[in-house]
N, CA, C and O atoms as a CHARMM CRD file, in Angstrom:
* protein
*
  376
    1    1 LEU  N     91.35100  38.00800   4.67800 PROA 1      0.00000
    2    1 LEU  CA    90.93600  37.88900   6.06200 PROA 1      0.00000
    3    1 LEU  C     90.43200  36.47400   6.37800 PROA 1      0.00000
    4    1 LEU  O     90.83200  35.88200   7.38100 PROA 1      0.00000
    5    2 HSD  N     89.55300  35.93400   5.51800 PROA 2      0.00000
    6    2 HSD  CA    88.99100  34.60300   5.78600 PROA 2      0.00000
    7    2 HSD  C     90.06000  33.51500   5.66900 PROA 2      0.00000
    8    2 HSD  O     90.05700  32.55800   6.44300 PROA 2      0.00000
    9    3 ALA  N     90.96200  33.65600   4.71600 PROA 3      0.00000
   10    3 ALA  CA    92.03800  32.67300   4.59100 PROA 3      0.00000
   11    3 ALA  C     92.95100  32.72800   5.81000 PROA 3      0.00000
   12    3 ALA  O     93.44000  31.69500   6.26700 PROA 3      0.00000
   13    4 ASP  N     93.18200  33.92300   6.33600 PROA 4      0.00000
   14    4 ASP  CA    93.99700  34.06200   7.54300 PROA 4      0.00000
   15    4 ASP  C     93.31500  33.40900   8.74200 PROA 4      0.00000
   16    4 ASP  O     93.96300  32.73100   9.53900 PROA 4      0.00000
   17    5 LEU  N     92.01400  33.61700   8.86400 PROA 5      0.00000
   18    5 LEU  CA    91.27000  32.96400   9.95300 PROA 5      0.00000
   19    5 LEU  C     91.30700  31.44700   9.79700 PROA 5      0.00000
   20    5 LEU  O     91.41500  30.71700  10.78200 PROA 5      0.00000
   21    6 ALA  N     91.21800  30.98100   8.55800 PROA 6      0.00000
   22    6 ALA  CA    91.27600  29.54100   8.30600 PROA 6      0.00000
   23    6 ALA  C     92.60500  28.97200   8.79800 PROA 6      0.00000
   24    6 ALA  O     92.63200  27.89500   9.39400 PROA 6      0.00000
   25    7 GLN  N     93.69600  29.67700   8.55700 PROA 7      0.00000
   26    7 GLN  CA    95.00500  29.21500   9.03600 PROA 7      0.00000
   27    7 GLN  C     95.03400  29.14400  10.55700 PROA 7      0.00000
   28    7 GLN  O     95.56800  28.19400  11.13100 PROA 7      0.00000
   29    8 LEU  N     94.46700  30.13800  11.19700 PROA 8      0.00000
   30    8 LEU  CA    94.41000  30.15100  12.65700 PROA 8      0.00000
   31    8 LEU  C     93.61600  28.95300  13.17800 PROA 8      0.00000
   32    8 LEU  O     94.05100  28.26100  14.09900 PROA 8      0.00000
   33    9 TYR  N     92.45300  28.71800  12.58300 PROA 9      0.00000
   34    9 TYR  CA    91.62800  27.57900  13.00700 PROA 9      0.00000
   35    9 TYR  C     92.32800  26.25000  12.72400 PROA 9      0.00000
   36    9 TYR  O     92.17500  25.29700  13.48700 PROA 9      0.00000
   37   10 ALA  N     93.09400  26.18000  11.63500 PROA 10     0.00000
   38   10 ALA  CA    93.82200  24.94500  11.32600 PROA 10     0.00000
   39   10 ALA  C     94.83400  24.62900  12.42300 PROA 10     0.00000
   40   10 ALA  O     95.01200  23.46900  12.79300 PROA 10     0.00000
   41   11 ARG  N     95.48800  25.65100  12.93400 PROA 11     0.00000
   42   11 ARG  CA    96.44600  25.44200  14.02900 PROA 11     0.00000
   43   11 ARG  C     95.74600  24.90800  15.28000 PROA 11     0.00000
   44   11 ARG  O     96.36300  24.25300  16.12000 PROA 11     0.00000
   45   12 MET  N     94.45100  25.19900  15.38900 PROA 12     0.00000
   46   12 MET  CA    93.66700  24.75100  16.54100 PROA 12     0.00000
   47   12 MET  C     92.93400  23.43200  16.25700 PROA 12     0.00000
   48   12 MET  O     92.17300  22.94700  17.09500 PROA 12     0.00000
   49   13 ASP  N     93.17000  22.85400  15.06500 PROA 13     0.00000
   50   13 ASP  CA    92.48300  21.62800  14.63200 PROA 13     0.00000
   51   13 ASP  C     90.97100  21.76700  14.62800 PROA 13     0.00000
   52   13 ASP  O     90.25000  20.82700  14.96500 PROA 13     0.00000
   53   14 ARG  N     90.49700  22.93700  14.24600 PROA 14     0.00000
   54   14 ARG  CA    89.05100  23.18900  14.12400 PROA 14     0.00000
   55   14 ARG  C     88.68400  23.16400  12.64400 PROA 14     0.00000
   56   14 ARG  O     88.42000  24.20500  12.04300 PROA 14     0.00000
   57   15 TRP  N     88.67000  21.97500  12.06900 PROA 15     0.00000
   58   15 TRP  CA    88.53000  21.82100  10.62700 PROA 15     0.00000
   59   15 TRP  C     87.17400  22.26400  10.10900 PROA 15     0.00000
   60   15 TRP  O     87.07500  22.71000   8.96600 PROA 15     0.00000
   61   16 ASP  N     86.13400  22.15600  10.91000 PROA 16     0.00000
   62   16 ASP  CA    84.82700  22.65400  10.48700 PROA 16     0.00000
   63   16 ASP  C     84.88100  24.16700  10.27600 PROA 16     0.00000
   64   16 ASP  O     84.29100  24.69200   9.33100 PROA 16     0.00000
   65   17 LEU  N     85.59300  24.86200  11.16500 PROA 17     0.00000
   66   17 LEU  CA    85.71700  26.31900  11.03000 PROA 17     0.00000
   67   17 LEU  C     86.66800  26.69400   9.90200 PROA 17     0.00000
   68   17 LEU  O     86.47900  27.71700   9.24400 PROA 17     0.00000
   69   18 VAL  N     87.68200  25.87600   9.67700 PROA 18     0.00000
   70   18 VAL  CA    88.58300  26.11000   8.54200 PROA 18     0.00000
   71   18 VAL  C     87.77700  26.07200   7.25100 PROA 18     0.00000
   72   18 VAL  O     87.87700  26.97100   6.41700 PROA 18     0.00000
   73   19 GLU  N     86.98100  25.02700   7.09700 PROA 19     0.00000
   74   19 GLU  CA    86.17400  24.90300   5.87500 PROA 19     0.00000
   75   19 GLU  C     85.21400  26.08000   5.73200 PROA 19     0.00000
   76   19 GLU  O     85.05700  26.62400   4.63800 PROA 19     0.00000
   77   20 ARG  N     84.57600  26.47300   6.82600 PROA 20     0.00000
   78   20 ARG  CA    83.63800  27.59900   6.76500 PROA 20     0.00000
   79   20 ARG  C     84.33800  28.87300   6.29500 PROA 20     0.00000
   80   20 ARG  O     83.82200  29.57800   5.42800 PROA 20     0.00000
   81   21 GLU  N     85.49300  29.16700   6.85300 PROA 21     0.00000
   82   21 GLU  CA    86.22400  30.37900   6.45600 PROA 21     0.00000
   83   21 GLU  C     86.69900  30.30300   5.00700 PROA 21     0.00000
   84   21 GLU  O     86.67400  31.30200   4.28800 PROA 21     0.00000
   85   22 LEU  N     87.12700  29.13000   4.58600 PROA 22     0.00000
   86   22 LEU  CA    87.54900  28.98300   3.18900 PROA 22     0.00000
   87   22 LEU  C     86.36100  29.12800   2.24200 PROA 22     0.00000
   88   22 LEU  O     86.50300  29.68600   1.15400 PROA 22     0.00000
   89   23 ASP  N     85.20000  28.63600   2.64300 PROA 23     0.00000
   90   23 ASP  CA    83.99400  28.83200   1.82900 PROA 23     0.00000
   91   23 ASP  C     83.65900  30.31500   1.71300 PROA 23     0.00000
   92   23 ASP  O     83.25600  30.78300   0.64800 PROA 23     0.00000
   93   24 LEU  N     83.82300  31.04900   2.80300 PROA 24     0.00000
   94   24 LEU  CA    83.59100  32.50000   2.75400 PROA 24     0.00000
   95   24 LEU  C     84.61800  33.18000   1.84900 PROA 24     0.00000
   96   24 LEU  O     84.27900  34.08600   1.08700 PROA 24     0.00000
   97   25 ALA  N     85.86200  32.74200   1.93600 PROA 25     0.00000
   98   25 ALA  CA    86.89900  33.29800   1.06200 PROA 25     0.00000
   99   25 ALA  C     86.57700  32.99500  -0.39900 PROA 25     0.00000
  100   25 ALA  O     86.77000  33.84300  -1.27100 PROA 25     0.00000
  101   26 LEU  N     86.08900  31.78900  -0.66400 PROA 26     0.00000
  102   26 LEU  CA    85.72400  31.40600  -2.03000 PROA 26     0.00000
  103   26 LEU  C     84.60200  32.28200  -2.58400 PROA 26     0.00000
  104   26 LEU  O     84.59500  32.61700  -3.76900 PROA 26     0.00000
  105   27 SER  N     83.66700  32.64600  -1.73200 PROA 27     0.00000
  106   27 SER  CA    82.53500  33.44700  -2.20600 PROA 27     0.00000
  107   27 SER  C     82.95700  34.85700  -2.61200 PROA 27     0.00000
  108   27 SER  O     82.21700  35.55200  -3.30700 PROA 27     0.00000
  109   28 ARG  N     84.13300  35.27400  -2.18500 PROA 28     0.00000
  110   28 ARG  CA    84.60800  36.62500  -2.49100 PROA 28     0.00000
  111   28 ARG  C     85.81300  36.64100  -3.42100 PROA 28     0.00000
  112   28 ARG  O     86.31000  37.71400  -3.76400 PROA 28     0.00000
  113   29 GLU  N     86.28800  35.48200  -3.83100 PROA 29     0.00000
  114   29 GLU  CA    87.51400  35.39700  -4.61800 PROA 29     0.00000
  115   29 GLU  C     87.23400  35.53500  -6.11800 PROA 29     0.00000
  116   29 GLU  O     86.53200  34.70300  -6.69300 PROA 29     0.00000
  117   30 PRO  N     87.77600  36.57900  -6.75700 PROA 30     0.00000
  118   30 PRO  CA    87.54400  36.75800  -8.19000 PROA 30     0.00000
  119   30 PRO  C     88.48700  35.93600  -9.08100 PROA 30     0.00000
  120   30 PRO  O     88.16600  35.68000 -10.24200 PROA 30     0.00000
  121   31 SER  N     89.62700  35.52900  -8.55900 PROA 31     0.00000
  122   31 SER  CA    90.62200  34.82800  -9.36900 PROA 31     0.00000
  123   31 SER  C     90.29600  33.33900  -9.47400 PROA 31     0.00000
  124   31 SER  O     90.19100  32.65900  -8.45300 PROA 31     0.00000
  125   32 PRO  N     90.13300  32.82200 -10.69900 PROA 32     0.00000
  126   32 PRO  CA    89.86000  31.38400 -10.85400 PROA 32     0.00000
  127   32 PRO  C     91.00400  30.51200 -10.31800 PROA 32     0.00000
  128   32 PRO  O     90.76700  29.44300  -9.75700 PROA 32     0.00000
  129   33 GLU  N     92.22900  30.97600 -10.49500 PROA 33     0.00000
  130   33 GLU  CA    93.37600  30.19200 -10.02600 PROA 33     0.00000
  131   33 GLU  C     93.39200  30.10000  -8.50500 PROA 33     0.00000
  132   33 GLU  O     93.60900  29.03100  -7.93500 PROA 33     0.00000
  133   34 ARG  N     93.16000  31.23800  -7.86000 PROA 34     0.00000
  134   34 ARG  CA    93.14500  31.22800  -6.38900 PROA 34     0.00000
  135   34 ARG  C     91.91900  30.46800  -5.87400 PROA 34     0.00000
  136   34 ARG  O     92.00100  29.79700  -4.84400 PROA 34     0.00000
  137   35 SER  N     90.80600  30.56200  -6.56300 PROA 35     0.00000
  138   35 SER  CA    89.62000  29.79300  -6.17000 PROA 35     0.00000
  139   35 SER  C     89.91100  28.29900  -6.20700 PROA 35     0.00000
  140   35 SER  O     89.51100  27.56400  -5.30400 PROA 35     0.00000
  141   36 ALA  N     90.59700  27.85500  -7.23600 PROA 36     0.00000
  142   36 ALA  CA    90.93000  26.43400  -7.33700 PROA 36     0.00000
  143   36 ALA  C     91.80300  26.00500  -6.16200 PROA 36     0.00000
  144   36 ALA  O     91.60000  24.93100  -5.59500 PROA 36     0.00000
  145   37 ALA  N     92.77000  26.83900  -5.79600 PROA 37     0.00000
  146   37 ALA  CA    93.62600  26.52100  -4.64400 PROA 37     0.00000
  147   37 ALA  C     92.81500  26.49100  -3.36000 PROA 37     0.00000
  148   37 ALA  O     92.99600  25.60000  -2.53000 PROA 37     0.00000
  149   38 LEU  N     91.92600  27.45400  -3.19300 PROA 38     0.00000
  150   38 LEU  CA    91.08100  27.47900  -1.99400 PROA 38     0.00000
  151   38 LEU  C     90.19500  26.23300  -1.91900 PROA 38     0.00000
  152   38 LEU  O     89.96700  25.69400  -0.83600 PROA 38     0.00000
  153   39 HSD  N     89.69800  25.78100  -3.06700 PROA 39     0.00000
  154   39 HSD  CA    88.89100  24.54800  -3.09000 PROA 39     0.00000
  155   39 HSD  C     89.72100  23.35300  -2.62400 PROA 39     0.00000
  156   39 HSD  O     89.23000  22.49500  -1.89000 PROA 39     0.00000
  157   40 PHE  N     90.96800  23.30600  -3.05100 PROA 40     0.00000
  158   40 PHE  CA    91.83300  22.19600  -2.64100 PROA 40     0.00000
  159   40 PHE  C     91.98200  22.17500  -1.11800 PROA 40     0.00000
  160   40 PHE  O     91.82300  21.13300  -0.48400 PROA 40     0.00000
  161   41 PHE  N     92.28600  23.33200  -0.54700 PROA 41     0.00000
  162   41 PHE  CA    92.46800  23.40300   0.90200 PROA 41     0.00000
  163   41 PHE  C     91.15000  23.17100   1.63900 PROA 41     0.00000
  164   41 PHE  O     91.14100  22.58800   2.72300 PROA 41     0.00000
  165   42 ALA  N     90.04300  23.62200   1.06000 PROA 42     0.00000
  166   42 ALA  CA    88.73200  23.36200   1.66200 PROA 42     0.00000
  167   42 ALA  C     88.40800  21.86900   1.60600 PROA 42     0.00000
  168   42 ALA  O     87.77800  21.33400   2.51800 PROA 42     0.00000
  169   43 GLY  N     88.83700  21.20200   0.53900 PROA 43     0.00000
  170   43 GLY  CA    88.64700  19.75300   0.46400 PROA 43     0.00000
  171   43 GLY  C     89.37200  19.02800   1.58000 PROA 43     0.00000
  172   43 GLY  O     88.83000  18.11500   2.20200 PROA 43     0.00000
  173   44 ASP  N     90.59800  19.44300   1.82300 PROA 44     0.00000
  174   44 ASP  CA    91.37000  18.86000   2.91600 PROA 44     0.00000
  175   44 ASP  C     90.67700  19.11300   4.25600 PROA 44     0.00000
  176   44 ASP  O     90.56600  18.21000   5.08400 PROA 44     0.00000
  177   45 ALA  N     90.21700  20.33800   4.46000 PROA 45     0.00000
  178   45 ALA  CA    89.54300  20.68600   5.71300 PROA 45     0.00000
  179   45 ALA  C     88.25200  19.88900   5.87400 PROA 45     0.00000
  180   45 ALA  O     87.96300  19.38700   6.96000 PROA 45     0.00000
  181   46 ALA  N     87.48000  19.77300   4.80600 PROA 46     0.00000
  182   46 ALA  CA    86.22300  19.01800   4.88700 PROA 46     0.00000
  183   46 ALA  C     86.49000  17.55300   5.19600 PROA 46     0.00000
  184   46 ALA  O     85.76300  16.93600   5.97400 PROA 46     0.00000
  185   47 GLU  N     87.52300  17.00200   4.59200 PROA 47     0.00000
  186   47 GLU  CA    87.86000  15.61200   4.87500 PROA 47     0.00000
  187   47 GLU  C     88.23300  15.44300   6.34800 PROA 47     0.00000
  188   47 GLU  O     87.80100  14.49200   6.99900 PROA 47     0.00000
  189   48 ARG  N     89.02900  16.36100   6.86400 PROA 48     0.00000
  190   48 ARG  CA    89.43400  16.29300   8.27200 PROA 48     0.00000
  191   48 ARG  C     88.25300  16.55300   9.21700 PROA 48     0.00000
  192   48 ARG  O     88.26700  16.11500  10.36700 PROA 48     0.00000
  193   49 ALA  N     87.23700  17.26500   8.72700 PROA 49     0.00000
  194   49 ALA  CA    86.04500  17.55100   9.52600 PROA 49     0.00000
  195   49 ALA  C     84.99300  16.45500   9.37700 PROA 49     0.00000
  196   49 ALA  O     83.85400  16.61600   9.81400 PROA 49     0.00000
  197   50 SER  N     85.38000  15.34500   8.76200 PROA 50     0.00000
  198   50 SER  CA    84.47300  14.19700   8.56100 PROA 50     0.00000
  199   50 SER  C     83.27100  14.56300   7.71000 PROA 50     0.00000
  200   50 SER  O     82.13900  14.19100   8.02200 PROA 50     0.00000
  201   51 ALA  N     83.52400  15.29600   6.63100 PROA 51     0.00000
  202   51 ALA  CA    82.48200  15.65700   5.67100 PROA 51     0.00000
  203   51 ALA  C     82.94000  15.21200   4.28100 PROA 51     0.00000
  204   51 ALA  O     83.28800  16.05000   3.44900 PROA 51     0.00000
  205   52 PRO  N     82.94300  13.90700   4.02500 PROA 52     0.00000
  206   52 PRO  CA    83.54200  13.39900   2.78600 PROA 52     0.00000
  207   52 PRO  C     82.86800  13.88800   1.50400 PROA 52     0.00000
  208   52 PRO  O     83.54800  14.12700   0.50700 PROA 52     0.00000
  209   53 GLU  N     81.54200  14.04000   1.51500 PROA 53     0.00000
  210   53 GLU  CA    80.87100  14.49000   0.29400 PROA 53     0.00000
  211   53 GLU  C     81.31100  15.90600  -0.08100 PROA 53     0.00000
  212   53 GLU  O     81.55700  16.20500  -1.24900 PROA 53     0.00000
  213   54 ARG  N     81.40400  16.76800   0.92900 PROA 54     0.00000
  214   54 ARG  CA    81.86400  18.14000   0.66100 PROA 54     0.00000
  215   54 ARG  C     83.32700  18.13900   0.23400 PROA 54     0.00000
  216   54 ARG  O     83.72600  18.92800  -0.62200 PROA 54     0.00000
  217   55 ALA  N     84.12500  17.25500   0.82800 PROA 55     0.00000
  218   55 ALA  CA    85.53000  17.16300   0.44600 PROA 55     0.00000
  219   55 ALA  C     85.65700  16.78800  -1.02600 PROA 55     0.00000
  220   55 ALA  O     86.45100  17.38100  -1.75500 PROA 55     0.00000
  221   56 ILE  N     84.88500  15.81900  -1.45500 PROA 56     0.00000
  222   56 ILE  CA    84.92500  15.39600  -2.86100 PROA 56     0.00000
  223   56 ILE  C     84.55800  16.56100  -3.76500 PROA 56     0.00000
  224   56 ILE  O     85.23300  16.80400  -4.76500 PROA 56     0.00000
  225   57 THR  N     83.50400  17.28000  -3.42800 PROA 57     0.00000
  226   57 THR  CA    83.06200  18.41600  -4.23900 PROA 57     0.00000
  227   57 THR  C     84.17000  19.46300  -4.35400 PROA 57     0.00000
  228   57 THR  O     84.41900  19.98900  -5.43900 PROA 57     0.00000
  229   58 HSD  N     84.82600  19.76200  -3.25100 PROA 58     0.00000
  230   58 HSD  CA    85.91600  20.74400  -3.27600 PROA 58     0.00000
  231   58 HSD  C     87.09100  20.24100  -4.11100 PROA 58     0.00000
  232   58 HSD  O     87.64800  20.99300  -4.91100 PROA 58     0.00000
  233   59 TYR  N     87.47100  18.97900  -3.93300 PROA 59     0.00000
  234   59 TYR  CA    88.59200  18.44000  -4.70000 PROA 59     0.00000
  235   59 TYR  C     88.30100  18.43700  -6.20500 PROA 59     0.00000
  236   59 TYR  O     89.18300  18.72900  -7.01300 PROA 59     0.00000
  237   60 LEU  N     87.06800  18.10800  -6.57200 PROA 60     0.00000
  238   60 LEU  CA    86.72000  18.13700  -7.99400 PROA 60     0.00000
  239   60 LEU  C     86.77900  19.55800  -8.55300 PROA 60     0.00000
  240   60 LEU  O     87.21300  19.76600  -9.68600 PROA 60     0.00000
  241   61 ALA  N     86.34100  20.52900  -7.76000 PROA 61     0.00000
  242   61 ALA  CA    86.42000  21.92600  -8.19500 PROA 61     0.00000
  243   61 ALA  C     87.87600  22.36600  -8.33400 PROA 61     0.00000
  244   61 ALA  O     88.22200  23.09800  -9.26100 PROA 61     0.00000
  245   62 ALA  N     88.72000  21.92200  -7.41800 PROA 62     0.00000
  246   62 ALA  CA    90.14200  22.25400  -7.50600 PROA 62     0.00000
  247   62 ALA  C     90.74300  21.68100  -8.78000 PROA 62     0.00000
  248   62 ALA  O     91.49700  22.35600  -9.48100 PROA 62     0.00000
  249   63 ALA  N     90.40300  20.42500  -9.07400 PROA 63     0.00000
  250   63 ALA  CA    90.94000  19.78100 -10.28200 PROA 63     0.00000
  251   63 ALA  C     90.45300  20.47900 -11.53800 PROA 63     0.00000
  252   63 ALA  O     91.23800  20.71800 -12.45600 PROA 63     0.00000
  253   64 SER  N     89.17400  20.80800 -11.59400 PROA 64     0.00000
  254   64 SER  CA    88.64700  21.46400 -12.79900 PROA 64     0.00000
  255   64 SER  C     89.19900  22.86900 -12.95100 PROA 64     0.00000
  256   64 SER  O     89.25200  23.39900 -14.06100 PROA 64     0.00000
  257   65 GLY  N     89.61300  23.48300 -11.83500 PROA 65     0.00000
  258   65 GLY  CA    90.23300  24.80200 -11.89400 PROA 65     0.00000
  259   65 GLY  C     91.71700  24.75600 -12.18800 PROA 65     0.00000
  260   65 GLY  O     92.35400  25.79600 -12.35500 PROA 65     0.00000
  261   66 GLY  N     92.27400  23.54700 -12.25300 PROA 66     0.00000
  262   66 GLY  CA    93.67200  23.39500 -12.62100 PROA 66     0.00000
  263   66 GLY  C     94.65500  23.39200 -11.46500 PROA 66     0.00000
  264   66 GLY  O     95.86300  23.46900 -11.68700 PROA 66     0.00000
  265   67 TYR  N     94.16300  23.30400 -10.22700 PROA 67     0.00000
  266   67 TYR  CA    95.07700  23.28300  -9.08500 PROA 67     0.00000
  267   67 TYR  C     95.43800  21.83500  -8.76500 PROA 67     0.00000
  268   67 TYR  O     94.60400  21.08100  -8.26400 PROA 67     0.00000
  269   68 HSD  N     96.66700  21.45200  -9.05100 PROA 68     0.00000
  270   68 HSD  CA    97.15100  20.08600  -8.83000 PROA 68     0.00000
  271   68 HSD  C     96.09300  19.07300  -9.22600 PROA 68     0.00000
  272   68 HSD  O     95.61100  18.31400  -8.38600 PROA 68     0.00000
  273   69 PRO  N     95.72500  19.05700 -10.51700 PROA 69     0.00000
  274   69 PRO  CA    94.59300  18.21800 -10.93000 PROA 69     0.00000
  275   69 PRO  C     94.75500  16.72700 -10.60900 PROA 69     0.00000
  276   69 PRO  O     93.79800  16.08300 -10.18000 PROA 69     0.00000
  277   70 ALA  N     95.93500  16.18600 -10.80900 PROA 70     0.00000
  278   70 ALA  CA    96.10700  14.75800 -10.52900 PROA 70     0.00000
  279   70 ALA  C     95.93600  14.47500  -9.04000 PROA 70     0.00000
  280   70 ALA  O     95.23800  13.53700  -8.65700 PROA 70     0.00000
  281   71 GLU  N     96.56900  15.28000  -8.21200 PROA 71     0.00000
  282   71 GLU  CA    96.46900  15.08700  -6.76400 PROA 71     0.00000
  283   71 GLU  C     95.03300  15.30600  -6.27800 PROA 71     0.00000
  284   71 GLU  O     94.54600  14.57700  -5.41400 PROA 71     0.00000
  285   72 SER  N     94.36200  16.31200  -6.83800 PROA 72     0.00000
  286   72 SER  CA    92.97700  16.59800  -6.44900 PROA 72     0.00000
  287   72 SER  C     92.05600  15.44300  -6.81700 PROA 72     0.00000
  288   72 SER  O     91.21800  15.02900  -6.01600 PROA 72     0.00000
  289   73 LEU  N     92.21600  14.92100  -8.04300 PROA 73     0.00000
  290   73 LEU  CA    91.37100  13.80900  -8.47800 PROA 73     0.00000
  291   73 LEU  C     91.64900  12.54300  -7.68300 PROA 73     0.00000
  292   73 LEU  O     90.72900  11.79200  -7.35700 PROA 73     0.00000
  293   74 LEU  N     92.91500  12.30700  -7.37200 PROA 74     0.00000
  294   74 LEU  CA    93.24800  11.12800  -6.56300 PROA 74     0.00000
  295   74 LEU  C     92.64900  11.23400  -5.16100 PROA 74     0.00000
  296   74 LEU  O     92.17400  10.24100  -4.61100 PROA 74     0.00000
  297   75 ALA  N     92.67100  12.42700  -4.59000 PROA 75     0.00000
  298   75 ALA  CA    92.07600  12.61600  -3.26400 PROA 75     0.00000
  299   75 ALA  C     90.56700  12.37300  -3.32400 PROA 75     0.00000
  300   75 ALA  O     90.00900  11.69900  -2.45800 PROA 75     0.00000
  301   76 ALA  N     89.91300  12.92000  -4.33900 PROA 76     0.00000
  302   76 ALA  CA    88.46800  12.72200  -4.48900 PROA 76     0.00000
  303   76 ALA  C     88.14000  11.24900  -4.69800 PROA 76     0.00000
  304   76 ALA  O     87.18100  10.73600  -4.12100 PROA 76     0.00000
  305   77 GLU  N     88.92900  10.57100  -5.51600 PROA 77     0.00000
  306   77 GLU  CA    88.69800   9.14700  -5.77200 PROA 77     0.00000
  307   77 GLU  C     88.91400   8.31700  -4.50600 PROA 77     0.00000
  308   77 GLU  O     88.13400   7.41000  -4.21800 PROA 77     0.00000
  309   78 ARG  N     89.96100   8.62400  -3.75800 PROA 78     0.00000
  310   78 ARG  CA    90.23900   7.89600  -2.52300 PROA 78     0.00000
  311   78 ARG  C     89.06300   7.99600  -1.55600 PROA 78     0.00000
  312   78 ARG  O     88.65200   7.00400  -0.95400 PROA 78     0.00000
  313   79 ILE  N     88.52700   9.21100  -1.41500 PROA 79     0.00000
  314   79 ILE  CA    87.40600   9.41600  -0.50000 PROA 79     0.00000
  315   79 ILE  C     86.14900   8.72400  -1.02200 PROA 79     0.00000
  316   79 ILE  O     85.44200   8.05800  -0.26600 PROA 79     0.00000
  317   80 ALA  N     85.87600   8.88300  -2.31100 PROA 80     0.00000
  318   80 ALA  CA    84.69100   8.26700  -2.90900 PROA 80     0.00000
  319   80 ALA  C     84.73400   6.75000  -2.77500 PROA 80     0.00000
  320   80 ALA  O     83.71800   6.11300  -2.49500 PROA 80     0.00000
  321   81 GLN  N     85.90000   6.18700  -2.97500 PROA 81     0.00000
  322   81 GLN  CA    86.05000   4.73900  -2.83700 PROA 81     0.00000
  323   81 GLN  C     85.81300   4.31100  -1.39100 PROA 81     0.00000
  324   81 GLN  O     85.17400   3.29100  -1.13400 PROA 81     0.00000
  325   82 ARG  N     86.32800   5.09000  -0.46000 PROA 82     0.00000
  326   82 ARG  CA    86.18600   4.75600   0.95500 PROA 82     0.00000
  327   82 ARG  C     84.72300   4.78400   1.40100 PROA 82     0.00000
  328   82 ARG  O     84.29700   3.93500   2.18300 PROA 82     0.00000
  329   83 ILE  N     83.96000   5.74900   0.91100 PROA 83     0.00000
  330   83 ILE  CA    82.56600   5.85200   1.35800 PROA 83     0.00000
  331   83 ILE  C     81.59800   5.16900   0.40200 PROA 83     0.00000
  332   83 ILE  O     80.39200   5.14800   0.64800 PROA 83     0.00000
  333   84 GLY  N     82.12900   4.60100  -0.70400 PROA 84     0.00000
  334   84 GLY  CA    81.28400   3.89000  -1.64700 PROA 84     0.00000
  335   84 GLY  C     80.38100   4.80400  -2.45800 PROA 84     0.00000
  336   84 GLY  O     79.26600   4.42400  -2.81500 PROA 84     0.00000
  337   85 GLU  N     80.85500   5.99700  -2.74800 PROA 85     0.00000
  338   85 GLU  CA    80.05900   6.99900  -3.48100 PROA 85     0.00000
  339   85 GLU  C     80.23900   6.79600  -4.98300 PROA 85     0.00000
  340   85 GLU  O     81.16200   7.33800  -5.59100 PROA 85     0.00000
  341   86 ARG  N     79.34600   6.01200  -5.56500 PROA 86     0.00000
  342   86 ARG  CA    79.46000   5.65300  -6.97500 PROA 86     0.00000
  343   86 ARG  C     79.29800   6.86600  -7.89500 PROA 86     0.00000
  344   86 ARG  O     80.03300   6.99300  -8.87500 PROA 86     0.00000
  345   87 GLU  N     78.35100   7.75500  -7.59600 PROA 87     0.00000
  346   87 GLU  CA    78.09600   8.91900  -8.46000 PROA 87     0.00000
  347   87 GLU  C     79.35500   9.78400  -8.60000 PROA 87     0.00000
  348   87 GLU  O     79.69400  10.20900  -9.70400 PROA 87     0.00000
  349   88 HSD  N     80.03200  10.03900  -7.50600 PROA 88     0.00000
  350   88 HSD  CA    81.25400  10.85200  -7.55000 PROA 88     0.00000
  351   88 HSD  C     82.37300  10.11500  -8.28200 PROA 88     0.00000
  352   88 HSD  O     83.16400  10.73800  -8.99000 PROA 88     0.00000
  353   89 ARG  N     82.44400   8.80200  -8.11900 PROA 89     0.00000
  354   89 ARG  CA    83.49700   8.04500  -8.78500 PROA 89     0.00000
  355   89 ARG  C     83.32900   8.12600 -10.29500 PROA 89     0.00000
  356   89 ARG  O     84.31700   8.20200 -11.02500 PROA 89     0.00000
  357   90 VAL  N     82.09400   8.10900 -10.76800 PROA 90     0.00000
  358   90 VAL  CA    81.85400   8.24100 -12.20300 PROA 90     0.00000
  359   90 VAL  C     82.27800   9.63000 -12.68400 PROA 90     0.00000
  360   90 VAL  O     82.89500   9.74800 -13.74300 PROA 90     0.00000
  361   91 LYS  N     81.95900  10.68300 -11.92600 PROA 91     0.00000
  362   91 LYS  CA    82.37100  12.03900 -12.29700 PROA 91     0.00000
  363   91 LYS  C     83.87700  12.15200 -12.37100 PROA 91     0.00000
  364   91 LYS  O     84.40500  12.80800 -13.26900 PROA 91     0.00000
  365   92 ILE  N     84.57100  11.53000 -11.44900 PROA 92     0.00000
  366   92 ILE  CA    86.02700  11.59100 -11.41100 PROA 92     0.00000
  367   92 ILE  C     86.61500  10.92000 -12.62700 PROA 92     0.00000
  368   92 ILE  O     87.57100  11.42000 -13.22000 PROA 92     0.00000
  369   93 LEU  N     86.04900   9.78900 -13.00300 PROA 93     0.00000
  370   93 LEU  CA    86.56600   9.05000 -14.15700 PROA 93     0.00000
  371   93 LEU  C     86.31200   9.76100 -15.48400 PROA 93     0.00000
  372   93 LEU  O     87.02200   9.53400 -16.46400 PROA 93     0.00000
  373   94 GLN  N     85.30500  10.61200 -15.50900 PROA 94     0.00000
  374   94 GLN  CA    85.01400  11.33100 -16.75200 PROA 94     0.00000
  375   94 GLN  C     86.05000  12.38000 -16.92900 PROA 94     0.00000
  376   94 GLN  O     86.01600  13.12100 -17.91200 PROA 94     0.00000
């Protein structure tokens, strides 16, 4: 249900609501693989909602869960570099 609502909000360019619905979906998702995918999409939504720190956190969770790890880490690094977030850049490099 929450993932479906997130898709609807994405069509409306309401990225803050997309992220909120994906966070709700994450809180109820038992599958680690699906959680990693949801984190990836939540990272994209957070980035589009101008929430770079949350985007980085989601992308790192996606990478650690095995969902497109290279792409997830590159997205997190790109954002961290753009906002000058040294702490996140160190986590990404580890």
